[in-house]
N, C-alpha and C positions, 0 to 999 in steps of 0.2 A: 569433456570439460565444459563447465557452464560458461557461456559467453557473457552473462550478466555481471560477472566479477572478472576483471582483467587487470593484471599488473602492468602498469605503464610507467613511463619515466616520471619519477617524483612521487609515486604512490600507487594507489589502486583505484580503478574506475568501476563504479557500480551502475547498473541499469536498474532503476527503481520505478515502481508504480505507486502513486500516492492517492489515498482516499482522504480528501479533506473533510472537515466538519464532523470528525469522529468524536466519540465520547472521551477517548484518551489516545495519546500518542503511543504507538507500539509497532513492533515488527511482527508480521503475520506469517512469513515464510515465502515460498516461491509461488508465483502466479504466472504460468506460461513461461515466458523468457525474461521475467523481471522479478526483483525482490519486492514484495508487497509491504507497504507501510500504511498505517492509519495515522492521521495527524489531527490533533484537537485544535484546529484553527481553520478559518475560512480561506478560500483561495482569493483573497482580496489584498491588494497592495503588498504582495509578497509575504503575507503573514504565514501561509502554509509552508512556503519555502524556508522561511526563517526558523520555524518550529522544527521542520525536518532536519535542517543543518544542526540545530542545537541538540536534537535527539541523537543524531549520528555522532556528533562530537563526544557526547557523554557516553554513548554505547561503546565507542572505540577508544575512549580515554585520550582524545585529541583536543587541542585548543580549537575553539570555534573558527579561528582564522584558517585552519587547515582542512576545512570542509567547504568545498566550492561546487556550485552547480555549474557544470560545463555546458549543458544543453537542456532545453525543455523548460525554461523559466515559467512559461504560462501553460504548460501541458501537464497532464497527469503522469506521463512517462518522462523521466528525467535521467540524465547522465550526470553522476556526482563523482567528484574526485576527492578521495581521502589522501591527503599529503603525508608522506613520511611514515607509512605503515606498509607491511608486507601482505601479499595475498593470503598466505598461510594463516596469518593472525586474524584477518578478516573472516576467513572460512571457519576458523575455530570459534570465534565469538558468535557467529551466526548459526553454529551447529551444522555446518555443511562439510562434507569430506570430499576429497578429490579435487 
């Protein structure tokens, strides 16, 4: 079982690695022990975090308020909480089985 996606109380926790200043915001797949995302924003004043949260909210059809960065605010590796969604749904949307 992949440890970068974990069902926790209240939702699903994701371990993500973010590449800021990309040409566009997108999900790239698995990189080592994290989900890799490119973000079309610089890592300045939380801009990359905000774009990441907006992208995840849209990807998983959640309100923006239900996507929260739990850890790694200033790091490329982050732990993100998706509130009110099941692990199975997250895996299906990301094209991951098991």
